[in-house]
N, CA, C and O of each residue as an XYZ file, in Angstrom:
240
protein
N     -29.097    -37.439    120.600
C     -29.131    -37.438    122.052
C     -29.391    -36.013    122.542
O     -28.554    -35.126    122.377
N     -30.534    -35.812    123.132
C     -30.882    -34.505    123.677
C     -30.518    -34.460    125.151
O     -30.815    -35.383    125.910
N     -29.877    -33.380    125.539
C     -29.475    -33.194    126.927
C     -30.294    -32.046    127.498
O     -30.398    -30.979    126.893
N     -30.870    -32.276    128.665
C     -31.672    -31.234    129.300
C     -30.762    -30.199    129.959
O     -29.587    -30.465    130.215
N     -31.308    -29.037    130.226
C     -30.525    -27.991    130.892
C     -30.013    -28.421    132.263
O     -28.861    -28.136    132.589
N     -30.831    -29.100    133.086
C     -30.291    -29.573    134.367
C     -29.128    -30.556    134.196
O     -28.189    -30.551    134.993
N     -29.188    -31.396    133.164
C     -28.082    -32.322    132.904
C     -26.826    -31.557    132.495
O     -25.725    -31.893    132.930
N     -26.989    -30.535    131.663
C     -25.845    -29.707    131.264
C     -25.224    -29.034    132.479
O     -24.002    -29.000    132.627
N     -26.071    -28.504    133.338
C     -25.582    -27.829    134.543
C     -24.803    -28.795    135.424
O     -23.759    -28.436    135.969
N     -25.301    -30.012    135.567
C     -24.619    -31.020    136.390
C     -23.236    -31.334    135.829
O     -22.266    -31.431    136.582
N     -23.144    -31.492    134.518
C     -21.856    -31.767    133.875
C     -20.891    -30.611    134.105
O     -19.727    -30.830    134.442
N     -21.366    -29.388    133.927
C     -20.505    -28.218    134.113
C     -20.042    -28.070    135.554
O     -18.893    -27.705    135.801
N     -20.921    -28.349    136.506
C     -20.544    -28.268    137.922
C     -19.419    -29.254    138.221
O     -18.485    -28.924    138.953
N     -19.501    -30.450    137.666
C     -18.452    -31.454    137.890
C     -17.170    -31.105    137.141
O     -16.077    -31.405    137.620
N     -17.288    -30.483    135.986
C     -16.112    -30.178    135.162
C     -15.391    -28.905    135.589
O     -14.192    -28.771    135.343
N     -16.087    -27.978    136.215
C     -15.510    -26.670    136.525
C     -14.198    -26.725    137.309
O     -13.273    -25.994    136.955
N     -14.065    -27.543    138.343
C     -12.779    -27.579    139.052
C     -11.615    -27.989    138.145
O     -10.507    -27.472    138.284
N     -11.865    -28.909    137.227
C     -10.816    -29.352    136.308
C     -10.505    -28.273    135.282
O      -9.345    -28.064    134.925
N     -11.531    -27.594    134.812
C     -11.325    -26.490    133.871
C     -10.463    -25.420    134.523
O      -9.530    -24.905    133.907
N     -10.778    -25.086    135.771
C     -10.003    -24.071    136.486
C      -8.569    -24.532    136.731
O      -7.637    -23.734    136.636
N      -8.390    -25.805    137.045
C      -7.051    -26.320    137.341
C      -6.155    -26.361    136.104
O      -4.968    -26.045    136.190
N      -6.710    -26.746    134.959
C      -5.889    -26.963    133.771
C      -5.890    -25.805    132.780
O      -5.104    -25.815    131.832
N      -6.740    -24.821    132.971
C      -6.747    -23.667    132.077
C      -5.401    -22.948    132.164
O      -4.924    -22.625    133.251
N      -4.803    -22.706    131.007
C      -3.501    -22.050    130.945
C      -2.318    -22.998    131.056
O      -1.172    -22.577    130.901
N      -2.583    -24.272    131.323
C      -1.512    -25.264    131.453
C      -1.265    -25.948    130.106
O      -2.139    -25.982    129.241
N      -0.061    -26.488    129.952
C       0.289    -27.249    128.752
C      -0.020    -28.718    129.015
O       0.382    -29.272    130.038
N      -0.733    -29.339    128.087
C      -1.094    -30.747    128.199
C      -0.640    -31.457    126.929
O      -0.962    -31.031    125.819
N       0.109    -32.540    127.101
C       0.572    -33.334    125.960
C      -0.405    -34.487    125.761
O      -0.707    -35.227    126.697
N      -0.893    -34.631    124.541
C      -1.815    -35.715    124.216
C      -1.138    -36.660    123.238
O      -0.706    -36.251    122.160
N      -1.051    -37.934    123.627
C      -0.535    -38.956    122.710
C      -1.733    -39.465    121.913
O      -2.702    -39.975    122.474
N      -1.645    -39.318    120.615
C      -2.745    -39.740    119.749
C      -2.220    -40.761    118.760
O      -1.273    -40.488    118.024
N      -2.821    -41.917    118.741
C      -2.395    -42.955    117.809
C      -3.069    -44.267    118.148
O      -3.991    -44.318    118.962
N      -2.603    -45.312    117.521
C      -3.129    -46.647    117.799
C      -4.596    -46.778    117.458
O      -5.041    -46.372    116.384
N      -5.347    -47.357    118.396
C      -6.765    -47.626    118.169
C      -7.587    -46.362    117.937
O      -8.622    -46.409    117.272
N      -7.139    -45.246    118.473
C      -7.887    -43.993    118.294
C      -7.884    -43.537    116.845
O      -8.710    -42.711    116.456
N      -6.974    -44.058    116.047
C      -6.885    -43.642    114.644
C      -7.625    -44.586    113.701
O      -7.773    -44.283    112.517
N      -8.083    -45.709    114.203
C      -8.699    -46.718    113.340
C     -10.101    -46.307    112.891
O     -10.435    -46.413    111.711
N     -10.902    -45.849    113.814
C     -12.293    -45.511    113.530
C     -12.439    -44.018    113.228
O     -11.950    -43.175    113.980
N     -13.112    -43.703    112.130
C     -13.352    -42.295    111.785
C     -14.218    -41.624    112.849
O     -14.013    -40.454    113.172
N     -15.181    -42.363    113.390
C     -16.062    -41.815    114.426
C     -15.257    -41.488    115.687
O     -15.448    -40.433    116.290
N     -14.371    -42.380    116.077
C     -13.539    -42.143    117.257
C     -12.568    -40.997    117.010
O     -12.328    -40.180    117.899
N     -12.008    -40.935    115.802
C     -11.096    -39.844    115.448
C     -11.805    -38.495    115.570
O     -11.248    -37.550    116.129
N     -13.022    -38.403    115.054
C     -13.797    -37.160    115.152
C     -14.062    -36.786    116.609
O     -13.989    -35.615    116.981
N     -14.366    -37.783    117.420
C     -14.634    -37.540    118.832
C     -13.395    -37.004    119.548
O     -13.488    -36.066    120.340
N     -12.246    -37.597    119.271
C     -10.988    -37.148    119.879
C     -10.679    -35.718    119.446
O     -10.281    -34.896    120.271
N     -10.856    -35.418    118.182
C     -10.566    -34.073    117.687
C     -11.507    -33.036    118.309
O     -11.079    -31.928    118.629
N     -12.784    -33.389    118.481
C     -13.726    -32.473    119.141
C     -13.300    -32.214    120.583
O     -13.384    -31.085    121.068
N     -12.846    -33.260    121.265
C     -12.385    -33.099    122.648
C     -11.156    -32.200    122.719
O     -11.035    -31.385    123.634
N     -10.246    -32.342    121.764
C      -9.045    -31.505    121.738
C      -9.416    -30.048    121.474
O      -8.850    -29.142    122.085
N     -10.354    -29.822    120.575
C     -10.820    -28.453    120.306
C     -11.455    -27.867    121.563
O     -11.205    -26.709    121.898
N     -12.267    -28.647    122.258
C     -12.891    -28.173    123.494
C     -11.833    -27.795    124.529
O     -11.941    -26.752    125.173
N     -10.816    -28.634    124.689
C      -9.734    -28.315    125.627
C      -9.092    -26.980    125.275
O      -8.823    -26.157    126.150
N      -8.854    -26.779    124.002
C      -8.253    -25.528    123.544
C      -9.171    -24.336    123.837
O      -8.698    -23.276    124.246
N     -10.461    -24.507    123.632
C     -11.421    -23.423    123.862
C     -11.521    -23.023    125.333
O     -11.820    -21.870    125.643
N     -11.272    -23.970    126.239
C     -11.346    -23.638    127.665
C      -9.995    -23.200    128.216
O      -9.844    -23.008    129.423
N      -9.010    -23.041    127.328
C      -7.741    -22.463    127.751
C      -6.612    -23.432    127.985
O      -5.533    -23.022    128.413
N      -6.824    -24.710    127.718
C      -5.754    -25.695    127.862
C      -4.870    -25.611    126.627
O      -5.364    -25.600    125.499
N      -3.566    -25.552    126.842
C      -2.613    -25.482    125.728
C      -2.238    -26.908    125.339
O      -1.437    -27.559    126.010
N      -2.825    -27.379    124.252
C      -2.659    -28.766    123.823
C      -1.449    -28.905    122.917
O      -1.272    -28.144    121.967
N      -0.612    -29.902    123.233
C       0.561    -30.219    122.406
C       0.362    -31.617    121.872
O       1.213    -32.126    121.142
C-alpha cells in the first residue's frame, strides 16, 4: 500500500491534536483476547504501541 505525500499530510493534520494532548501522559493498554490470536494483528498492535512511545506517550 503506497501512501502519497498529500495523504500523509492529511493523516498528520488529523493526528496532531491528539499527539499534542497525549504526549507525556501515561496510557494503560489492555492487551489480550482476540488481539493475541492472529500474528498479523499482534504485529499491528505492537507497531502501534511503539509509535505511541515514539511520540511521547508513556505506555503501560
